[in-house]
N, C-alpha and C positions, 0 to 999 in steps of 0.2 A: 281383643279390640272392643267387643261389645261391652265388656265389663268396665272399661275405661269410659266409654260413652255413657253407660248407666250411672257411673259415679259423677260424671259431669252433669247429667240430668238431675241427680240427687242434690248436688251443690246448688244448681240453679233453683230448685224448688225450696230448699231449706235456708239458703244463704249462709251455710256453714262449710268450712273446708273439709274435703274428703281426699283420700289418696289410697295408695297401696303399693305393693311391691311384688316382684316375681323372682323366684329362685331359678337358676339355670336348669332347664329340663322340665320345669313346671308347665302344665297345659293351661293353667289359670292364674289369676292374680289373687293375692291375699289382701283383702281390704283392711284398712286401718279404721279405728274408732273415729266416728265423725267428730270434728272439732266443735268448739263452742261458738257462741255468737260473737260479733264484733264487740270489742271492749275498748273504751277510751283509755289512753295511756299518756304519760309524760315521761320523756327520757331524762337521763341524768343531766343532759345538756339543756333541758328546759323545752325541747321540742315536744309538741303534742300531736296526737292523731288517733287513729283507730287501728286495731290489730285483731285479726282472726288467726287461729292456729289449729294445727292438727298434730297429734303426737305420732311421730314416725314409729313404725313397727309395734304399734299397740293394737291388739285384736279388737274387734267390734264389741266384745264383752268386757273390755278393759284390761285383760291379761296382756302380758308382753310376749311377742313371738320370741322364742328362745333360739338364738343364733350364736354359734361358737364365735364367729366373727362375720363380717359382711362380705367375705370373698365369694360366697355362692349367690349373692344377690345380683341378678342380671340387670334390673332397673327398678327405680322407684319414682313415683310421681305424686303430685298433689295439685289441687285446683284452687285458685284464688276466686272466691265468690264476688259477685257484683251487687252492691247495695246502692240503689240510686241516690240516696242521701249522702253517701260517702264518696267524695269526688275521685279519689285515687284507688278505690277498690276495684278488683277484677282485672288488674293488669297482669301480664305474663312475666313481668320483671321479678326475678328472685329477690327476696328481701335480704337485709343484712343477716337476719336469723337463718334464712335458707343457706346462704354462703357459709356461715359459721358451722351449721349442722353438717354441711358437706365436708368441712375440714375434719370434724369428729368422725364422720363415716370413713374418710380416707385413712385416718389413724387406725380404724377398725378393719382395714384391708378391703374396703369397698373399691371396686374397679369397674363397676358397671356404668350405666347411664342414668342421669336424673333429669327430669323435666317438670315444668310447671305449666299449667293451662290457665290462662286468664279469660274469665267469662266476659268482661267488658271489652277487652281488646280483641277477643276471638283469635288469640295467638297461642302458640306452644313454644316455649323457650327451653332449650337444653343448656345445662350449666354444670360447672364444677365448683370447686371451693373458692375460687378467686374471680371467675368471670363467666359470662355466658358465651356459648360457642355458636349457636345458630338460633334464629327465630323463624318459624314458619306459621302460616295460617292454620287454624284448627281444621278447616276444610281440606287443606293439603295433607295434614296429618292423617285425617280419616281415610283419604284416598290411598296414601302410602300403606297404611296398616291393612286396608282391605285387599290390596293387591298382593300382599305377601302371605 
């Protein structure tokens, strides 16, 4: 629990996405390499905006965590940073990329839990490859985690 909170604090300080995962039976979380700064983009449909990303299962030194498949991954998470000048930043809503990546994870036998923490919304949203399942406040998440 404390490591998720520390990565939330790091995201708040740096404005970059952070995340990690845990393997069933692990007593700690494996952190991912911190993502880059927000970048302006234009989609193929002509929509524009800003995007921040973190590479799943990439070690802090840039190497990839070697997993035969994702069946042993209990959960993974990432944090959407809040940049005051970017109106929609920091929401807990999974992006289209988040949903797409979950589809790839399911193809690789992932059956655990995924969630995203939004720093602006102060919410935690649990999701799969097609939809979100539940949204709770970050404060409730911390209470649940601390009581278990």
